[in-house]
C-alpha positions in Angstrom: 23.0 0.9 -14.6 21.9 0.0 -11.0 21.0 -3.5 -12.0 24.5 -4.4 -13.0 25.2 -4.9 -9.3 22.3 -7.3 -9.1 23.6 -9.3 -12.1 26.9 -9.7 -10.3 25.1 -11.1 -7.3 23.0 -13.4 -9.6 26.1 -14.7 -11.3 27.6 -15.5 -7.9 24.5 -17.4 -6.9 21.7 -16.2 -4.6 21.5 -17.3 -0.9 18.8 -19.9 0.0 16.9 -18.5 3.0 14.2 -20.5 4.7 10.8 -18.8 4.0 7.3 -19.6 5.3 4.2 -18.4 3.5 0.6 -18.5 4.7 -2.4 -18.8 4.9 -4.4 -18.8 1.6 -4.8 -20.8 -1.5 -7.4 -20.7 -4.3 -8.6 -22.2 -7.5 -8.5 -19.4 -10.1 -10.7 -19.5 -13.2 -9.7 -17.1 -15.9 -12.4 -15.8 -18.2 -12.7 -13.6 -21.2 -15.4 -11.0 -20.8 -18.0 -9.8 -23.3 -21.1 -7.7 -23.0 -24.1 -7.8 -25.3 -23.5 -9.8 -28.4 -19.8 -10.3 -28.9 -18.6 -7.0 -27.6 -15.3 -7.1 -25.8 -14.5 -4.7 -22.9 -11.1 -3.1 -22.7 -10.8 -2.7 -18.9 -12.6 -3.1 -15.6 -13.2 0.7 -15.3 -14.8 0.6 -18.8 -17.1 -2.2 -17.6 -17.9 -0.1 -14.5 -18.9 2.9 -16.6 -21.2 0.7 -18.7 -22.8 -0.7 -15.5 -23.1 2.8 -13.9 -24.7 4.2 -17.0 -27.3 1.4 -17.0 -26.1 0.3 -20.5 -25.6 -3.4 -19.4 -27.1 -5.5 -16.7 -25.0 -8.6 -17.3 -21.7 -9.9 -18.7 -20.7 -13.1 -20.4 -17.6 -14.8 -18.9 -16.0 -17.5 -21.0 -13.6 -19.6 -18.9 -10.4 -20.4 -20.7 -7.9 -21.4 -18.0 -8.0 -22.9 -14.5 -4.9 -22.3 -12.3 -3.7 -22.9 -8.8 -3.7 -19.5 -7.1 -3.6 -17.5 -3.9 -1.3 -14.8 -2.7 0.7 -17.2 -0.5 0.9 -19.8 -3.2 2.1 -17.3 -5.8 4.6 -15.9 -3.3 5.9 -19.4 -2.5 6.3 -20.2 -6.2 8.3 -17.0 -6.8 10.6 -17.6 -3.8 11.2 -21.2 -4.7 12.2 -20.2 -8.2 14.9 -17.9 -6.7 16.2 -20.8 -4.7 14.6 -20.2 -1.3 13.8 -23.2 1.0 10.0 -22.7 1.1 7.3 -24.0 3.4 3.7 -23.2 2.4 0.7 -23.3 4.8 -2.4 -22.8 2.8 -5.9 -23.9 1.8 -4.7 -26.6 -0.5 -7.4 -29.4 -0.4 -7.9 -29.6 -4.1 -6.1 -31.7 -6.8 -4.9 -28.5 -8.5 -2.7 -27.8 -5.5 -0.9 -31.2 -5.6 2.7 -31.7 -6.4 4.5 -28.5 -5.3 8.3 -28.9 -5.3 8.5 -27.6 -1.7 7.0 -28.4 1.7 3.3 -27.8 2.0 0.7 -28.0 4.8 -3.0 -27.9 3.9 -5.5 -26.2 6.3 -8.7 -26.8 4.3 -10.6 -26.1 1.1 -9.4 -23.3 -1.1 -11.1 -20.1 -2.0 -12.7 -19.9 -5.5 -11.6 -17.0 -7.7 -13.3 -15.8 -10.9 -10.7 -13.7 -12.8 -12.4 -11.5 -15.4 -9.6 -10.7 -17.8 -9.7 -7.6 -19.9 -7.2 -6.3 -22.4 -5.7 -3.8 -20.0 -6.3 -5.3 -16.5 -8.3 -7.9 -14.6 -11.1 -7.9 -12.0 -11.4 -10.6 -9.3 -14.6 -12.1 -7.8 -13.8 -14.1 -4.7 -16.0 -16.8 -3.2 -14.3 -17.2 0.1 -14.4 -20.8 1.4 -15.9 -21.8 4.7 -12.4 -22.8 5.8 -11.0 -19.3 5.2 -13.9 -17.7 7.1 -13.5 -20.1 10.1 -9.7 -20.2 10.1 -8.0 -19.4 13.4 -4.5 -19.8 14.9 -5.6 -23.1 16.2 -6.3 -24.3 12.6 -2.7 -23.4 11.8 -1.3 -25.2 14.9 -3.4 -28.3 14.4 -2.3 -28.6 10.7 1.3 -28.2 11.7 1.1 -30.9 14.3 -0.7 -33.2 11.9 2.1 -32.7 9.3 4.9 -33.2 11.9 6.1 -29.6 11.5 7.7 -27.4 14.2 5.4 -24.4 14.0 7.6 -22.1 16.1 10.5 -22.8 13.8 8.4 -22.2 10.7 7.1 -18.9 12.2 10.7 -17.8 12.9 12.2 -18.9 9.6 14.7 -16.5 7.9 11.5 -14.8 6.5 7.8 -15.1 6.8 5.0 -14.0 4.5 1.6 -13.3 5.9 -1.0 -12.3 3.2 -4.6 -11.9 2.3 -5.9 -10.4 5.6 -9.2 -9.5 3.8 -10.2 -13.2 3.3 -9.3 -14.4 6.8 -11.3 -12.8 9.7 -9.3 -15.0 12.1 -6.1 -13.2 11.4 -7.1 -10.3 13.6 -6.7 -12.6 16.6 -4.0 -14.9 15.2 -1.4 -12.1 14.8 -1.1 -11.8 18.6 -0.1 -15.4 19.0 2.3 -15.2 16.1 4.0 -12.1 17.4 4.3 -13.5 20.9 5.8 -16.8 19.7 8.2 -14.9 17.4 9.3 -12.6 20.2 10.1 -15.6 22.5 11.6 -18.0 20.0 13.4 -15.9 17.4 12.5 -12.2 17.5 12.7 -9.1 19.7 12.5 -11.1 22.9 15.1 -13.7 22.1 17.6 -14.0 24.9 20.5 -14.6 22.5 20.0 -11.2 20.9 19.0 -12.5 17.4 17.5 -10.0 15.0 13.7 -10.3 14.5 12.5 -12.3 11.5 11.4 -10.2 8.5 7.7 -10.6 7.9 6.3 -9.5 4.6 2.7 -8.4 5.1 0.3 -7.9 2.2 -3.2 -7.3 3.3 -4.8 -7.8 -0.1 -7.3 -5.6 -1.7 -8.4 -3.3 1.1 -10.2 -0.8 -1.2 -13.8 -0.1 0.1 -13.0 -1.2 3.6 -14.9 0.5 6.4 -12.8 2.7 8.8 -13.2 0.4 11.8 -11.8 -2.5 9.8 -8.8 -0.5 8.7 -8.2 0.6 12.3 -8.2 -3.1 13.3 -5.8 -3.9 10.4 -3.4 -1.2 11.6 -3.7 -2.6 15.2 -2.8 -6.0 13.8 0.3 -4.6 12.0 1.4 -2.9 15.2 1.1 -6.2 17.0 3.1 -8.0 14.4 5.9 -5.4 14.7 6.3 -6.4 18.3 7.7 -9.8 17.3 8.8 -9.3 13.7 10.7 -6.9 11.4 7.5 -5.8 9.7 7.6 -5.1 5.9 4.2 -3.8 4.7 3.9 -4.3 0.9 1.2 -2.5 -1.1 0.3 -1.1 -4.5 -0.6 2.6 -4.9 -4.3 2.2 -4.2 -3.7 0.0 -1.1 -1.1 2.4 0.2 -3.5 5.4 -0.1 -6.4 3.5 1.6 -4.3 2.4 4.6 -2.3 5.6 4.6 -5.5 7.6 5.1 -6.5 5.4 8.0 -3.0 6.0 9.5 -3.5 9.8 9.3 -2.1 10.7 5.9 -3.6 14.1 4.8 -3.0 13.8 1.1 -3.1 11.1 -1.6 0.5 10.9 -2.5 1.3 7.2 -2.1 4.8 7.7 -0.7 3.4 10.1 2.0 0.8 7.4 2.7 3.6 4.8 3.0 5.4 7.0 5.5 2.2 7.3 7.6 1.7 3.6 7.7 5.4 3.0 8.6 5.3 5.5 11.4 2.0 4.2 12.7 3.0 0.6 12.8 6.7 0.9 13.7 7.7 -1.0 10.6 8.9 -0.5 7.0 6.5 0.1 4.1 7.1 -0.7 0.5 5.2 0.5 -2.6 5.3 -1.7 -5.8 4.2 0.2 -8.8 4.3 -0.7 -12.5 7.4 1.4 -13.2 9.3 1.1 -9.9 9.3 0.7 -6.2 9.7 2.8 -3.1 10.6 1.7 0.5 10.4 3.8 3.6 11.9 2.9 7.0 13.0 5.0 10.0 12.4 8.2 8.1 14.6 7.1 5.1 13.2 6.8 1.6 14.6 4.4 -1.0 13.4 4.6 -4.6 14.3 2.6 -7.7 12.9 2.5 -11.3 12.1 -1.0 -12.6 13.2 -2.6 -15.9 10.9 -1.5 -18.7 8.2 -4.1 -19.6 7.7 -4.2 -23.4 4.7 -6.5 -23.8 3.0 -7.7 -20.6 1.9 -11.3 -20.6 0.4 -11.6 -17.1 -1.6 -8.7 -15.7 -2.1 -10.4 -12.3 0.3 -11.8 -9.6 3.0 -9.2 -10.0 2.6 -8.0 -6.4 3.1 -11.5 -5.0 6.2 -11.9 -7.1 7.5 -8.6 -5.9 6.9 -9.7 -2.3 8.6 -13.1 -2.8 11.8 -11.5 -4.1 11.8 -8.7 -1.6 11.4 -11.1 1.3 14.0 -13.4 -0.2 16.5 -10.5 -0.2 15.6 -9.1 3.2 15.7 -12.6 4.8 19.2 -13.0 3.4 20.3 -9.7 5.1 20.4 -7.5 2.0 20.2 -3.7 2.2 17.3 -1.9 0.7 18.8 -0.9 -2.7 19.7 -4.4 -3.8 16.5 -5.8 -2.3 14.4 -3.5 -4.4 16.5 -4.4 -7.5 15.8 -8.1 -7.0 12.1 -7.4 -6.4 11.7 -5.1 -9.4 13.6 -7.4 -11.7 11.7 -10.6 -10.7 8.4 -8.7 -11.1 9.2 -7.3 -14.5 10.2 -10.8 -15.7 7.0 -12.3 -14.4 4.7 -9.7 -15.9 6.5 -9.9 -19.3 6.8 -13.6 -19.6 4.0 -15.0 -17.4 6.2 -17.2 -15.2 8.6 -16.9 -12.3 12.3 -16.5 -13.1 15.1 -18.5 -11.8 18.6 -17.0 -11.2 19.8 -17.7 -14.8 16.6 -16.4 -16.5 16.7 -13.3 -14.3 20.3 -12.5 -15.1 19.6 -12.9 -18.9 16.5 -10.7 -18.5 18.6 -7.8 -17.2 21.1 -7.8 -20.1 20.6 -4.5 -21.9 17.4 -3.8 -20.0 16.1 -0.2 -20.1 14.6 1.4 -17.1 11.1 2.6 -16.9 10.4 6.3 -16.6 9.6 6.3 -12.9 8.6 9.8 -11.9 9.9 11.3 -8.6 7.5 10.5 -5.8 
């Protein structure tokens, strides 16, 4: 079994790369959903069909849990659980974001997320905060200075995660400053010949975006690749949407990954329920994931995948073991609802069966 190699690495102990995650943070309120009088809805598409048919004009959301959230936060938690030395820059001005066991720098008020939970999936309603809408690179720099952080060092850590483009209009301009600093201090332009820092880029839910916005997003990714080793991470829907904008003719998600990778001069990675695919420099790497028996957490798997993938790539791992770590960490999180440490992950893989991941 391919994951036997990963278990050997886990038993020997994982490396502890320095990782920086930015820029979001949220307060997530999880709700059960009903329509009419006590009628549960199985999935978000089912609710969409009821709305489209005119059957319902409202839903009832009963909040049952409030959690700290955000793509950067979830990713930082996952990387910390694996032993990374994490620094999180986020929108953390809320008591729910107090007490993280790693370095944090707050840049303002968090986004509010209403998570409508169904039996089969979940649907998110985001109330973007004023601080997310007005965020700029200057916001990041000022927060770093106030916290006594060396921003250039943080932006050229062993790995960087930049996420949630859709909630931060200021990222379109900020990526130029980030790439320029990375190229000078630790990336392509470094005079000592150091390899560029891996940057895990997850744009968020780009579905429904207008073509001009997607073109701007691709331009931003091209800019990032000038200073970083760009790793675009997406689910199947996100890969198709951005792949089409990059010139992909069909709807095969791996073909779309290739289009994005070629267009942005980076690598592109697909995280699916049953496995993962990475494409870089014309090569394709594909790996089935451990089978998930009874999912406990339908949300956050993509962030966990990104955390483990960045951890591995920041440590200098090749693609196959990097995908093994990412798949394994994700399957544990989805099945048990929490991030795995090294010991838990190793135990999780004992006797694990692989999902039926069809050839892409």
